[in-house]
C-alpha positions in Angstrom: 10.7 5.5 -7.2 7.6 7.2 -5.7 8.2 11.0 -5.8 6.4 11.4 -2.5 8.7 9.0 -0.7 12.1 9.2 -2.4 15.0 6.9 -1.9 16.4 5.6 1.3 19.5 7.2 2.7 21.6 4.1 2.4 21.3 0.4 1.4 20.7 -0.4 5.0 17.4 1.5 4.8 16.0 -1.4 2.6 15.7 -4.7 4.3 13.5 -7.7 4.6 11.5 -8.1 7.8 9.5 -11.0 9.1 5.8 -10.7 9.8 3.6 -12.9 11.9 1.2 -15.1 9.8 -1.8 -13.4 11.4 -0.6 -9.9 10.3 0.0 -11.2 6.7 -3.6 -12.5 6.7 -4.9 -9.1 7.9 -2.9 -7.3 5.2 -4.3 -9.7 2.6 -7.8 -9.0 3.8 -7.1 -5.2 3.7 -5.8 -5.5 0.2 -8.9 -7.3 -0.9 -11.1 -4.6 0.6 -8.9 -1.9 -1.0 -9.2 -3.6 -4.4 -13.0 -3.4 -4.0 -12.7 0.4 -3.1 -10.6 0.8 -6.3 -13.2 -1.0 -8.3 -16.0 1.2 -6.9 -14.0 4.4 -7.4 -13.2 3.6 -11.0 -11.7 6.6 -12.8 -11.6 8.6 -9.5 -8.9 6.3 -8.1 -5.6 8.1 -8.0 -3.7 5.3 -6.3 0.0 5.1 -5.8 0.0 1.6 -4.5 -0.2 2.7 -0.9 -1.1 0.2 1.8 -3.2 2.7 3.7 -5.0 5.1 1.4 -8.1 7.3 1.2 -11.3 6.4 -0.7 -9.7 7.6 -4.0 -6.3 6.1 -3.4 -4.3 9.0 -2.1 -2.0 8.5 1.0 
């Protein structure tokens, strides 16, 4: 559990959703760019596995 986010209120708060193939591809490209940012930041990266993060990994 991420301490910044916490648990959902109920089991209904966790569900699988469908995404268009185009969006999945954009998210994969974004992750590749973020992996490069992580590599460049090295020890400055404080990432918490966020999809959208600052240059050092914070939300």
